[in-house]
C-alpha positions, 0 to 999 in steps of 0.5 A, spaced: 024 531 505 028 534 500 030 540 505 033 535 510 036 531 504 039 538 502 042 539 509 044 532 509 048 533 503 051 540 505 052 537 512 056 531 508 060 535 504 063 540 509 063 534 514 067 530 508 071 536 507 073 537 514 076 529 515 080 531 507 083 538 511 084 534 517 088 528 513 091 533 509 094 537 515 095 530 518 099 529 513 103 535 513 104 534 520 107 528 519 111 531 513 113 536 518 115 531 523 119 527 518 123 534 516 123 536 524 126 529 525 131 529 519 133 536 521 135 533 528 139 529 525 143 533 520 144 537 526 146 532 530 151 529 525 154 536 524 155 537 530 159 531 531 163 533 525 165 539 529 166 535 535 172 530 531 174 536 528 176 539 534 179 533 537 183 532 531 185 540 531 187 538 539 191 531 536 195 535 532 197 539 536 198 535 542 203 531 536 206 537 534 208 539 541 211 532 543 214 533 535 218 539 537 220 537 544 223 531 542 226 534 536 230 539 542 231 533 545 234 530 539 238 536 539 240 536 545 242 529 545 246 530 539 250 536 543 253 530 547 255 525 542 261 529 539 263 524 535 256 523 532 256 515 532 249 515 535 251 514 541 256 517 547 260 515 553 261 517 559 267 521 557 262 525 552 256 526 557 263 529 562 265 534 557 257 537 556 256 537 563 263 540 564 262 546 559 254 546 561 256 548 568 259 555 567 254 556 562 248 555 567 253 560 572 249 565 570 251 570 576 259 567 576 259 565 583 263 558 581 256 555 584 248 553 582 242 556 585 236 552 584 234 558 579 240 557 575 240 549 576 233 545 575 236 539 578 239 543 585 235 540 590 237 533 588 245 535 586 246 538 593 249 533 597 251 538 603 245 541 603 248 548 603 242 550 598 247 550 592 250 546 587 258 546 588 262 543 581 264 537 585 256 536 586 254 538 579 259 532 576 256 527 581 250 529 580 251 527 572 254 521 574 249 518 576 245 521 570 249 517 566 248 511 570 240 512 570 241 513 562 245 507 561 239 503 561 243 496 558 250 497 562 254 497 556 257 504 558 254 507 553 247 512 552 243 511 545 238 515 542 233 510 544 235 509 552 236 517 552 228 518 549 226 512 554 228 516 560 228 523 558 222 523 554 218 517 556 218 519 563 222 513 565 225 513 572 231 510 569 235 504 573 234 508 579 227 506 580 230 499 580 235 500 585 242 500 580 244 507 580 248 506 588 243 507 593 243 514 593 240 520 589 239 519 582 240 526 578 235 525 574 232 525 568 232 532 567 
């Protein structure tokens, strides 16, 4: 009987140790699982922060690009507004584009082609593929009308910016510039 008791006692001890080891391992597995979950959460958080940082950089780049475009547009407006009163009238606009024509006419042939004038197709009313000084003037007259959103005879920075930078079609889209093609906003 002592032998059976000894064997039973040894069996119980081994079994107890095995259960104890299993519970320690189980606890280790739980701890390991918690650590893994914590690592996954941390990694997801880091990835989220990296995405946010990347989006922020893209937003900043977009804003910087837009700021540069707006600054360039403001400089263009100021070059037209020769008296510096914050608006330009038809006379200032005319003086500007009359000066602009010879600057654009790179080959000095007295007319502008599509490489010299971005609005060649719109301004070329006779269809010869070139913009004459007269067509250039008429196109800019229509353009002035398009920029003058409130029909007061002046184009303010806000009107100019709205049409040029805002992608607005000006009054042409409303049919207010004489029915033909507008000079556009460019």
